[in-house]
MARBATOR-352426 format. One line per 2 residues: number of its first residue (from 1); their letters; for each residue x, y, z of N, C-alpha, C. Coordinates in steps of 0.02 Angstrom, whole numbers, always signed. Layout:
N
NUM> A> X,Y,Z,X,Y,Z,X,Y,Z ~ ...
This chain:
309
1> MK> -4529,-3670,-38,-4560,-3631,+33,-4628,-3589,-17 ~ -4690,-3578,+22,-4748,-3532,-15,-4733,-3478,+62
3> VI> -4735,-3435,+19,-4731,-3365,+59,-4798,-3325,+37 ~ -4835,-3291,+107,-4876,-3239,+103,-4863,-3177,+128
5> VY> -4863,-3122,+103,-4869,-3052,+132,-4942,-3016,+130 ~ -4963,-2999,+185,-5014,-2970,+188,-4999,-2882,+210
7> QT> -5032,-2838,+176,-5016,-2780,+153,-5079,-2745,+209 ~ -5068,-2736,+262,-5120,-2722,+306,-5134,-2654,+329
9> NP> -5185,-2608,+348,-5189,-2556,+380,-5222,-2551,+436 ~ -5150,-2554,+483,-5187,-2566,+546,-5209,-2483,+597
11> AL> -5230,-2500,+643,-5290,-2444,+663,-5225,-2402,+725 ~ -5226,-2349,+713,-5168,-2320,+762,-5183,-2345,+842
13> LD> -5152,-2357,+879,-5154,-2369,+945,-5202,-2426,+964 ~ -5232,-2445,+924,-5282,-2516,+946,-5248,-2595,+938
15> LQ> -5219,-2602,+994,-5188,-2664,+999,-5225,-2728,+993 ~ -5273,-2706,+1014,-5326,-2773,+1008,-5350,-2791,+935
17> AN> -5380,-2727,+920,-5400,-2737,+835,-5363,-2758,+808 ~ -5291,-2740,+799,-5245,-2766,+732,-5217,-2832,+776
19> LD> -5204,-2841,+834,-5202,-2901,+837,-5256,-2984,+817 ~ -5315,-2945,+816,-5364,-2989,+794,-5356,-2993,+726
21> EV> -5337,-2944,+699,-5329,-2954,+623,-5269,-2997,+601 ~ -5206,-2992,+639,-5161,-3017,+613,-5167,-3100,+643
23> VT> -5187,-3106,+687,-5209,-3173,+698,-5260,-3219,+647 ~ -5324,-3174,+629,-5364,-3211,+599,-5314,-3220,+517
25> KI> -5268,-3169,+499,-5247,-3185,+440,-5192,-3233,+439 ~ -5152,-3254,+504,-5111,-3303,+493,-5159,-3370,+490
27> HE> -5213,-3386,+523,-5245,-3436,+506,-5266,-3441,+429 ~ -5280,-3385,+404,-5311,-3402,+325,-5243,-3395,+298
29> GR> -5178,-3382,+309,-5129,-3403,+262,-5113,-3462,+276 ~ -5116,-3494,+325,-5101,-3562,+325,-5165,-3616,+292
31> EK> -5216,-3601,+292,-5262,-3638,+269,-5250,-3634,+174 ~ -5207,-3569,+172,-5194,-3556,+91,-5134,-3602,+73
33> GA> -5094,-3628,+131,-5034,-3691,+118,-4968,-3652,+146 ~ -4979,-3573,+166,-4913,-3542,+164,-4861,-3550,+231
35> HL> -4799,-3564,+201,-4752,-3589,+255,-4727,-3524,+314 ~ -4732,-3472,+259,-4713,-3397,+307,-4755,-3353,+276
37> IV> -4790,-3315,+332,-4831,-3257,+339,-4795,-3194,+340 ~ -4807,-3153,+327,-4754,-3081,+325,-4807,-3024,+339
39> FP> -4813,-2998,+396,-4835,-2905,+403,-4800,-2865,+411 ~ -4811,-2807,+393,-4768,-2755,+392,-4748,-2728,+460
41> EL> -4712,-2669,+464,-4652,-2651,+538,-4735,-2621,+585 ~ -4718,-2627,+622,-4760,-2619,+683,-4838,-2621,+646
43> SL> -4856,-2683,+641,-4934,-2701,+604,-4971,-2700,+676 ~ -4951,-2709,+716,-4997,-2717,+789,-5025,-2645,+820
45> TG> -4970,-2595,+800,-4989,-2520,+831,-4997,-2461,+802 ~ -4991,-2477,+742,-4976,-2403,+691,-4920,-2375,+698
47> YF> -4902,-2335,+660,-4833,-2283,+670,-4816,-2230,+709 ~ -4861,-2192,+687,-4868,-2131,+739,-4874,-2137,+827
49> VG> -4843,-2189,+856,-4883,-2173,+898,-4841,-2145,+952 ~ -4810,-2101,+939,-4794,-2052,+985,-4778,-2062,+1056
51> QQ> -4788,-2004,+1110,-4779,-2030,+1177,-4823,-2078,+1203 ~ -4875,-2107,+1168,-4894,-2170,+1195,-4891,-2230,+1172
53> YH> -4815,-2247,+1157,-4775,-2308,+1119,-4791,-2359,+1179 ~ -4772,-2330,+1238,-4766,-2387,+1299,-4836,-2411,+1324
55> KV> -4892,-2380,+1298,-4944,-2399,+1321,-4971,-2468,+1266 ~ -4949,-2469,+1221,-4960,-2530,+1182,-4900,-2571,+1163
57> SL> -4859,-2573,+1215,-4788,-2632,+1203,-4818,-2690,+1218 ~ -4766,-2747,+1206,-4788,-2796,+1240,-4723,-2853,+1251
59> RL> -4716,-2877,+1298,-4662,-2921,+1331,-4679,-2972,+1293 ~ -4627,-3013,+1272,-4627,-3090,+1241,-4671,-3134,+1294
61> DS> -4667,-3125,+1361,-4711,-3163,+1400,-4784,-3153,+1401 ~ -4797,-3099,+1368,-4875,-3083,+1376,-4917,-3135,+1346
63> EE> -4991,-3113,+1363,-5048,-3160,+1346,-5042,-3140,+1261 ~ -5031,-3076,+1245,-5056,-3072,+1183,-4993,-3100,+1126
65> IR> -4921,-3109,+1151,-4877,-3131,+1094,-4900,-3201,+1110 ~ -4906,-3225,+1186,-4920,-3311,+1160,-4976,-3325,+1122
67> RL> -5028,-3291,+1112,-5069,-3283,+1070,-5048,-3293,+987 ~ -5037,-3253,+987,-4992,-3233,+925,-4961,-3306,+904
69> AS> -4889,-3309,+948,-4855,-3370,+931,-4902,-3436,+905 ~ -4964,-3434,+958,-5002,-3498,+954,-5037,-3497,+886
71> AT> -5046,-3453,+859,-5089,-3435,+783,-5032,-3460,+739 ~ -4964,-3483,+743,-4918,-3498,+703,-4914,-3571,+683
73> KG> -4957,-3601,+719,-4940,-3690,+725,-4964,-3705,+641 ~ -4910,-3756,+627,-4925,-3769,+555,-4885,-3720,+508
75> TA> -4856,-3659,+542,-4835,-3611,+478,-4771,-3572,+522 ~ -4778,-3520,+495,-4725,-3459,+546,-4739,-3398,+508
77> AV> -4739,-3350,+553,-4755,-3288,+551,-4708,-3238,+559 ~ -4692,-3169,+543,-4644,-3113,+549,-4704,-3068,+564
79> VG> -4697,-3033,+625,-4753,-2998,+636,-4720,-2930,+670 ~ -4722,-2845,+638,-4703,-2808,+668,-4755,-2773,+735
81> FI> -4703,-2778,+799,-4722,-2739,+855,-4693,-2697,+896 ~ -4719,-2663,+970,-4682,-2631,+1003,-4657,-2687,+1062
83> EE> -4582,-2685,+1073,-4587,-2753,+1121,-4548,-2698,+1176 ~ -4567,-2733,+1241,-4536,-2708,+1309,-4496,-2772,+1328
85> SP> -4441,-2733,+1353,-4391,-2789,+1376,-4406,-2800,+1458 ~ -4382,-2861,+1487,-4395,-2861,+1549,-4352,-2795,+1589
87> SM> -4305,-2771,+1563,-4270,-2697,+1595,-4325,-2658,+1582 ~ -4360,-2654,+1542,-4415,-2587,+1523,-4391,-2543,+1472
89> NF> -4334,-2580,+1431,-4325,-2545,+1372,-4369,-2558,+1316 ~ -4384,-2508,+1274,-4439,-2523,+1215,-4401,-2529,+1158
91> YN> -4424,-2566,+1111,-4401,-2583,+1036,-4449,-2585,+982 ~ -4433,-2566,+927,-4474,-2585,+868,-4451,-2663,+839
93> SA> -4494,-2706,+851,-4462,-2772,+832,-4492,-2792,+795 ~ -4476,-2869,+786,-4533,-2923,+730,-4517,-2972,+775
95> LV> -4577,-2988,+777,-4585,-3048,+808,-4576,-3123,+772 ~ -4524,-3160,+785,-4515,-3223,+727,-4550,-3276,+763
97> AV> -4607,-3307,+729,-4643,-3386,+760,-4647,-3413,+722 ~ -4617,-3480,+746,-4625,-3537,+706,-4662,-3603,+731
99> DG> -4713,-3632,+698,-4756,-3664,+725,-4779,-3660,+806 ~ -4801,-3627,+821,-4818,-3597,+883,-4784,-3595,+939
101> QI> -4706,-3566,+923,-4647,-3555,+955,-4625,-3488,+945 ~ -4609,-3462,+1001,-4586,-3391,+980,-4481,-3409,+968
103> LF> -4481,-3394,+924,-4401,-3397,+910,-4356,-3350,+939 ~ -4382,-3276,+910,-4337,-3221,+936,-4380,-3171,+914
105> AY> -4367,-3099,+940,-4396,-3044,+902,-4338,-3010,+890 ~ -4343,-2982,+817,-4288,-2953,+795,-4285,-2891,+802
107> RK> -4240,-2833,+837,-4242,-2762,+869,-4217,-2714,+807 ~ -4249,-2682,+790,-4219,-2628,+735,-4163,-2590,+761
109> LN> -4109,-2593,+720,-4040,-2573,+759,-4030,-2491,+723 ~ -4054,-2469,+668,-4048,-2412,+644,-4117,-2371,+667
111> LP> -4120,-2327,+684,-4182,-2299,+709,-4175,-2235,+703 ~ -4225,-2197,+638,-4210,-2140,+627,-4239,-2071,+663
113> NY> -4226,-2028,+669,-4230,-1974,+701,-4241,-1898,+678 ~ -4272,-1888,+609,-4266,-1830,+562,-4324,-1831,+530
115> GV> -4354,-1781,+525,-4406,-1765,+457,-4463,-1784,+515 ~ -4522,-1836,+510,-4590,-1847,+538,-4541,-1907,+597
117> FE> -4497,-1930,+576,-4474,-1994,+601,-4460,-1967,+672 ~ -4457,-2028,+731,-4445,-2002,+803,-4427,-2065,+829
119> ER> -4426,-2106,+801,-4402,-2174,+825,-4358,-2168,+896 ~ -4307,-2132,+893,-4237,-2132,+934,-4264,-2096,+972
121> KY> -4313,-2051,+996,-4355,-2025,+1049,-4373,-2084,+1095 ~ -4409,-2130,+1079,-4431,-2170,+1114,-4406,-2243,+1115
123> FS> -4379,-2285,+1048,-4353,-2342,+1051,-4263,-2362,+1063 ~ -4258,-2400,+1104,-4167,-2433,+1090,-4181,-2468,+1024
125> PG> -4100,-2463,+1012,-4078,-2488,+943,-4068,-2561,+974 ~ -4070,-2616,+922,-4059,-2684,+935,-3975,-2692,+942
127> KH> -3963,-2742,+948,-3881,-2758,+956,-3861,-2826,+917 ~ -3905,-2867,+883,-3905,-2929,+835,-3916,-2928,+777
129> IP> -3917,-2964,+742,-3941,-2988,+672,-3950,-3060,+662 ~ -3995,-3080,+697,-4014,-3166,+687,-4025,-3201,+624
131> VF> -4014,-3247,+608,-4038,-3290,+550,-4071,-3342,+578 ~ -4126,-3364,+541,-4161,-3428,+557,-4182,-3475,+502
133> RL> -4176,-3546,+507,-4196,-3574,+475,-4263,-3603,+452 ~ -4289,-3608,+403,-4342,-3629,+384,-4360,-3669,+324
135> HG> -4388,-3734,+311,-4375,-3768,+251,-4332,-3769,+216 ~ -4280,-3761,+255,-4213,-3777,+198,-4193,-3708,+195
137> FS> -4207,-3659,+211,-4189,-3573,+181,-4155,-3546,+257 ~ -4112,-3511,+251,-4088,-3460,+306,-4114,-3398,+299
139> IA> -4148,-3360,+344,-4203,-3323,+341,-4149,-3259,+387 ~ -4140,-3189,+355,-4126,-3122,+389,-4187,-3071,+390
141> VF> -4197,-3053,+450,-4253,-3007,+458,-4223,-2946,+478 ~ -4249,-2876,+444,-4226,-2822,+432,-4303,-2785,+433
143> IC> -4274,-2722,+469,-4354,-2667,+486,-4325,-2614,+463 ~ -4349,-2602,+405,-4371,-2543,+376,-4290,-2510,+352
145> ND> -4282,-2449,+402,-4221,-2399,+391,-4141,-2460,+402 ~ -4138,-2523,+422,-4079,-2548,+441,-4074,-2562,+359
147> VW> -4104,-2561,+319,-4071,-2596,+240,-4053,-2528,+199 ~ -4061,-2473,+255,-4026,-2418,+222,-3955,-2417,+216
149> HP> -3925,-2434,+266,-3868,-2455,+292,-3843,-2527,+273 ~ -3802,-2521,+228,-3793,-2586,+179,-3749,-2648,+223
151> SL> -3723,-2612,+273,-3670,-2656,+333,-3729,-2712,+372 ~ -3784,-2688,+364,-3821,-2744,+398,-3855,-2792,+353
153> PY> -3858,-2789,+294,-3895,-2847,+262,-3824,-2866,+249 ~ -3758,-2844,+252,-3706,-2883,+232,-3665,-2924,+287
155> LG> -3697,-2912,+348,-3706,-2953,+392,-3735,-3004,+400 ~ -3798,-3003,+362,-3841,-3068,+360,-3827,-3107,+299
157> VC> -3787,-3082,+239,-3749,-3142,+199,-3709,-3173,+226 ~ -3666,-3124,+273,-3615,-3163,+307,-3629,-3225,+348
159> QK> -3702,-3222,+369,-3739,-3300,+405,-3754,-3335,+364 ~ -3741,-3337,+290,-3770,-3375,+241,-3853,-3362,+229
161> AD> -3865,-3296,+242,-3935,-3289,+233,-3962,-3290,+160 ~ -4022,-3342,+122,-4036,-3333,+53,-4118,-3289,+49
163> VF> -4138,-3295,+115,-4193,-3262,+88,-4204,-3182,+152 ~ -4197,-3127,+112,-4213,-3065,+180,-4299,-3061,+178
165> VT> -4320,-3040,+234,-4377,-3028,+259,-4363,-2963,+274 ~ -4406,-2903,+247,-4405,-2827,+258,-4461,-2805,+261
167> II> -4478,-2775,+333,-4542,-2757,+339,-4523,-2678,+352 ~ -4571,-2645,+326,-4565,-2553,+327,-4635,-2522,+348
169> NS> -4626,-2458,+350,-4679,-2424,+356,-4663,-2372,+329 ~ -4687,-2362,+264,-4654,-2297,+216,-4709,-2257,+187
171> CK> -4724,-2187,+197,-4756,-2160,+196,-4746,-2092,+139 ~ -4802,-2081,+94,-4794,-2024,+41,-4772,-1957,+80
173> GS> -4713,-1933,+58,-4710,-1851,+78,-4641,-1857,+129 ~ -4649,-1906,+153,-4604,-1907,+239,-4543,-1878,+221
175> MG> -4514,-1877,+160,-4436,-1860,+156,-4434,-1805,+111 ~ -4502,-1763,+93,-4501,-1710,+66,-4530,-1724,-13
177> PE> -4542,-1653,-59,-4583,-1666,-115,-4516,-1695,-162 ~ -4433,-1671,-147,-4379,-1702,-214,-4362,-1771,-204
179> FS> -4401,-1816,-138,-4380,-1882,-141,-4450,-1928,-146 ~ -4434,-1974,-188,-4499,-2024,-198,-4458,-2078,-162
181> NI> -4503,-2109,-122,-4512,-2171,-69,-4511,-2224,-107 ~ -4571,-2216,-150,-4580,-2276,-189,-4525,-2292,-241
183> ET> -4489,-2263,-281,-4432,-2271,-312,-4393,-2291,-263 ~ -4373,-2253,-219,-4316,-2264,-167,-4334,-2348,-175
185> WQ> -4376,-2360,-136,-4379,-2431,-112,-4382,-2483,-165 ~ -4395,-2463,-219,-4394,-2514,-256,-4320,-2516,-297
187> VI> -4279,-2487,-302,-4227,-2473,-298,-4173,-2515,-242 ~ -4183,-2512,-194,-4163,-2550,-120,-4188,-2617,-123
189> NR> -4245,-2623,-142,-4270,-2697,-139,-4229,-2746,-214 ~ -4223,-2719,-258,-4192,-2753,-319,-4109,-2762,-317
191> FY> -4092,-2710,-263,-4010,-2693,-271,-3987,-2768,-233 ~ -4020,-2769,-160,-3993,-2825,-142,-4008,-2902,-157
193> SQ> -4043,-2900,-189,-4070,-2947,-218,-4018,-2989,-250 ~ -3995,-2937,-317,-3971,-2946,-357,-3885,-2952,-351
195> VF> -3873,-2890,-302,-3802,-2909,-288,-3782,-2972,-242 ~ -3836,-2978,-195,-3806,-3031,-131,-3857,-3095,-171
197> GV> -3885,-3102,-215,-3901,-3150,-223,-3968,-3195,-180 ~ -4013,-3155,-158,-4055,-3184,-124,-4128,-3161,-131
199> YN> -4171,-3194,-97,-4251,-3163,-124,-4255,-3104,-61 ~ -4300,-3061,-87,-4317,-3021,-50,-4377,-3022,-22
201> IC> -4435,-3005,+28,-4488,-3012,+32,-4496,-2964,+86 ~ -4532,-2913,+46,-4548,-2837,+69,-4619,-2822,+94
203> AN> -4635,-2785,+144,-4716,-2791,+178,-4713,-2727,+197 ~ -4734,-2681,+159,-4744,-2616,+184,-4828,-2606,+184
205> RV> -4859,-2561,+241,-4920,-2547,+252,-4959,-2507,+220 ~ -5028,-2491,+221,-5061,-2435,+183,-5094,-2393,+231
207> GQ> -5143,-2379,+209,-5190,-2333,+262,-5156,-2249,+269 ~ -5194,-2209,+324,-5155,-2139,+329,-5145,-2136,+419
209> ED> -5098,-2101,+430,-5110,-2080,+503,-5084,-2017,+505 ~ -5124,-1982,+560,-5094,-1924,+584,-5036,-1884,+619
211> FD> -4989,-1830,+598,-4927,-1832,+639,-4938,-1752,+646 ~ -4907,-1741,+717,-4939,-1675,+760,-4913,-1604,+732
213> ER> -4839,-1629,+693,-4806,-1555,+663,-4813,-1541,+597 ~ -4830,-1484,+558,-4853,-1489,+508,-4803,-1493,+463
215> RS> -4837,-1510,+378,-4781,-1521,+325,-4820,-1493,+273 ~ -4781,-1504,+219,-4805,-1455,+155,-4874,-1489,+134
217> VS> -4907,-1439,+114,-4951,-1454,+70,-4974,-1501,+8 ~ -4901,-1493,-30,-4874,-1519,-90,-4889,-1594,-54
219> DV> -4868,-1627,+9,-4864,-1687,+6,-4949,-1738,+16 ~ -5007,-1694,-2,-5075,-1714,+23,-5090,-1751,-45
221> PE> -5135,-1826,-34,-5133,-1860,-90,-5173,-1845,-149 ~ -5134,-1864,-208,-5165,-1833,-261,-5226,-1865,-265
223> PE> -5271,-1829,-316,-5349,-1861,-321,-5341,-1930,-325 ~ -5300,-1960,-371,-5317,-2021,-397,-5292,-2085,-322
225> ER> -5248,-2056,-287,-5243,-2093,-212,-5293,-2103,-182 ~ -5331,-2030,-167,-5379,-2042,-129,-5452,-2080,-147
227> ET> -5454,-2076,-203,-5504,-2148,-235,-5489,-2199,-211 ~ -5435,-2229,-175,-5434,-2289,-168,-5458,-2289,-82
229> LN> -5463,-2241,-60,-5486,-2248,+19,-5557,-2223,+24 ~ -5558,-2216,+88,-5636,-2212,+120,-5658,-2133,+97
231> AD> -5719,-2121,+77,-5737,-2062,+58,-5742,-1994,+106 ~ -5750,-2037,+176,-5753,-1969,+224,-5679,-1961,+268
233> QH> -5629,-1978,+240,-5577,-1975,+245,-5525,-1922,+253 ~ -5523,-1895,+321,-5485,-1814,+298,-5427,-1807,+285
235> FG> -5385,-1754,+240,-5317,-1753,+229,-5301,-1683,+261 ~ -5284,-1685,+292,-5241,-1621,+325,-5188,-1626,+317
237> PS> -5164,-1545,+357,-5096,-1529,+344,-5043,-1582,+377 ~ -5065,-1619,+400,-5015,-1673,+449,-5046,-1732,+416
239> TY> -5061,-1751,+371,-5078,-1824,+367,-5043,-1865,+323 ~ -4992,-1920,+336,-4976,-1948,+312,-4992,-2001,+276
241> LF> -4986,-2026,+205,-5003,-2079,+165,-4960,-2130,+158 ~ -4980,-2199,+182,-4948,-2254,+166,-4949,-2295,+107
243> WG> -4904,-2315,+80,-4909,-2331,-12,-4917,-2413,-26 ~ -4915,-2447,+14,-4919,-2521,+9,-4871,-2557,-20
245> GS> -4889,-2569,-86,-4829,-2584,-156,-4785,-2653,-127 ~ -4801,-2692,-76,-4751,-2735,-45,-4748,-2793,-111
247> EI> -4686,-2820,-111,-4662,-2861,-153,-4640,-2895,-127 ~ -4624,-2958,-193,-4561,-3024,-182,-4518,-3017,-226
249> IS> -4462,-3008,-206,-4391,-3007,-263,-4362,-3091,-296 ~ -4364,-3108,-345,-4291,-3162,-344,-4243,-3131,-344
251> PF> -4198,-3192,-334,-4140,-3184,-326,-4111,-3147,-388 ~ -4140,-3161,-425,-4115,-3102,-487,-4131,-3037,-517
253> GE> -4154,-3001,-457,-4185,-2933,-434,-4239,-2932,-475 ~ -4281,-2973,-510,-4334,-2972,-531,-4425,-2964,-485
255> SI> -4460,-2931,-493,-4515,-2937,-445,-4551,-3004,-478 ~ -4560,-3040,-429,-4606,-3089,-454,-4669,-3076,-434
257> VN> -4702,-3035,-372,-4783,-3036,-375,-4762,-2937,-344 ~ -4801,-2912,-342,-4825,-2845,-320,-4897,-2828,-288
259> AA> -4900,-2806,-245,-4963,-2802,-195,-4986,-2714,-238 ~ -5041,-2702,-220,-5081,-2637,-256,-5050,-2569,-204
261> LY> -5046,-2532,-259,-5038,-2451,-206,-5102,-2423,-171 ~ -5092,-2419,-97,-5147,-2363,-77,-5211,-2412,-29
263> KP> -5191,-2458,-33,-5254,-2526,-14,-5228,-2584,+14 ~ -5282,-2591,+65,-5245,-2669,+79,-5240,-2728,+32
265> DE> -5201,-2787,+17,-5197,-2825,-29,-5139,-2890,+13 ~ -5154,-2951,-24,-5107,-2980,-11,-5079,-3032,-68
267> IL> -5008,-3051,-72,-4979,-3056,-130,-4958,-3124,-84 ~ -4944,-3185,-130,-4915,-3251,-125,-4868,-3266,-183
269> AE> -4807,-3294,-173,-4764,-3318,-199,-4732,-3386,-189 ~ -4699,-3428,-215,-4655,-3496,-191,-4591,-3470,-205
271> VS> -4539,-3475,-158,-4481,-3467,-148,-4457,-3520,-155 ~ -4389,-3532,-216,-4360,-3587,-239,-4283,-3594,-231
273> RD> -4275,-3654,-201,-4189,-3653,-191,-4164,-3670,-250 ~ -4195,-3694,-300,-4180,-3710,-369,-4149,-3640,-392
275> LL> -4191,-3582,-392,-4171,-3502,-402,-4125,-3482,-389 ~ -4117,-3491,-325,-4050,-3477,-274,-3983,-3522,-327
277> RK> -3991,-3579,-317,-3952,-3604,-339,-3927,-3593,-406 ~ -3969,-3572,-447,-3962,-3564,-529,-3915,-3487,-531
279> KK> -3935,-3449,-473,-3923,-3370,-486,-3820,-3388,-439 ~ -3823,-3417,-391,-3759,-3444,-382,-3710,-3480,-422
281> IL> -3737,-3518,-466,-3684,-3532,-530,-3675,-3492,-592 ~ -3728,-3459,-600,-3728,-3401,-666,-3679,-3345,-638
283> LP> -3708,-3313,-584,-3659,-3261,-562,-3616,-3279,-484 ~ -3565,-3315,-482,-3547,-3333,-424,-3501,-3271,-376
285> YL> -3530,-3189,-389,-3482,-3158,-364,-3463,-3164,-295 ~ -3503,-3179,-250,-3502,-3179,-177,-3434,-3249,-148
287> RN> -3420,-3282,-204,-3377,-3338,-185,-3317,-3319,-161 ~ -3289,-3265,-182,-3232,-3264,-133,-3233,-3194,-99
289> DD> -3293,-3188,-79,-3308,-3125,-19,-3251,-3147,+48 ~ -3210,-3108,+71,-3185,-3140,+134,-3217,-3087,+196
291> PY> -3249,-3096,+235,-3282,-3062,+277,-3204,-3041,+324 ~ -3173,-3101,+329,-3086,-3088,+396,-3059,-3012,+360
293> FT> -3060,-3002,+286,-3031,-2946,+256,-3064,-2890,+285 ~ -3147,-2903,+276,-3172,-2839,+302,-3162,-2822,+387
295> HR> -3163,-2880,+395,-3151,-2862,+483,-3081,-2825,+506 ~ -3039,-2847,+455,-2965,-2836,+481,-2959,-2743,+458
297> EL> -2995,-2734,+371,-2994,-2662,+375,-3012,-2608,+414 ~ -3081,-2631,+451,-3127,-2609,+497,-3079,-2602,+554
299> RQ> -3056,-2637,+586,-3018,-2628,+658,-2955,-2581,+618 ~ -2934,-2563,+572,-2863,-2528,+559,-2908,-2469,+549
301> IL> -2959,-2455,+530,-2995,-2395,+501,-3016,-2372,+586 ~ -3056,-2414,+635,-3056,-2389,+685,-3022,-2360,+756
303> YR> -2960,-2419,+730,-2918,-2403,+799,-2839,-2397,+776 ~ -2834,-2360,+709,-2779,-2337,+681,-2769,-2261,+731
305> KP> -2712,-2259,+759,-2687,-2181,+786,-2692,-2127,+735 ~ -2714,-2086,+760,-2707,-2014,+717,-2651,-1991,+677
307> SP> -2640,-1971,+623,-2597,-1948,+603,-2546,-1897,+643 ~ -2496,-1863,+635,-2480,-1809,+682,-2503,-1752,+597
309> T> -2535,-1699,+648,-2537,-1638,+596,-2502,-1587,+602
C-alpha cells in the first residue's frame, strides 16, 4: 500500500482556503498512486482557534465534508478538523474517508489543558478507538496527545491494528525550554513501532501561530529556523513555530522517510505486509499477550474495596 503524508501549513481559522488545499492535494496524491493520504491534526482550521472554534466546525453531513469525502474516490484520506455533532458537542476529530465515502470521524480522547494547550475548554473527548481495513491492512488513527497515554495504542493493537496513523500539531517551545518536542516525538513514534510491530505514519504541521498569553522569549525561533520562513513573518513573544518532521516508521522502529523541518513537504512510502510478517516471526513478543488478563487486573484495581486504615 502506497502512503503519502502532506505536511501542510494551514491558515488559522481560514476553513475555505485550507479545505481547497487539502482537496487539491488529495487529487494530487491519487494521481501519484497513493492508496492512503494523511494530513495533520486540525489541518482544516489551524491549532490556536480559541473561542472561535465553533465558527470553523463542520458536521459530517455538511457540504464541506461531503466535498472532502468525494475527493477520495479512488483513494483514501485522513484529515484533521473540528467536528460538530448533531447534539452540538465539538470534537478535535480526524475524518476517515475511503473511495468517496465517509467511514467515520475519530474523536481525540485525551485533550490537553495545560501550558498553551486549551483543548478541554472547547472540545469534548471521544469515547471509542475504531479500526478500519484498507488494502489488507488494519489501521488505527490517533490524534497527538492520545499516544502519550499507552493504553490507547494498546487498545488499537488489541483490535489487530498493524498500522498507526498519528496526526499531530507539535510546536517548538510549547512545553518549556527544558523539553524537546522533536526528540520526544521521535522516541514515541519508534517506541510503538518497535514494541507493537506496527507501521507508524506520523503527520505534523508547519508554520507559525500566535497565542494570546505570553511565553518565554527563549522560545523564539533560532535564526536558522527563521530562514526557512518568509522574511516578513513576525516572531513575537506569543508566537509558536510548528516544526514538521513528519515521518513513516517501519515495524522495526526504523524511519523509512522523513519530511523537512519548518517548511511544507510531502513524503511517500510503501507499506508492506511482508515486513509486518517478518517482524512477527522474528520478534513475536505479542504472541502471548492476554487482554483478558489486563481486563481482570483493571477490574480489581478499579473496583477493589479500600483496605481498612
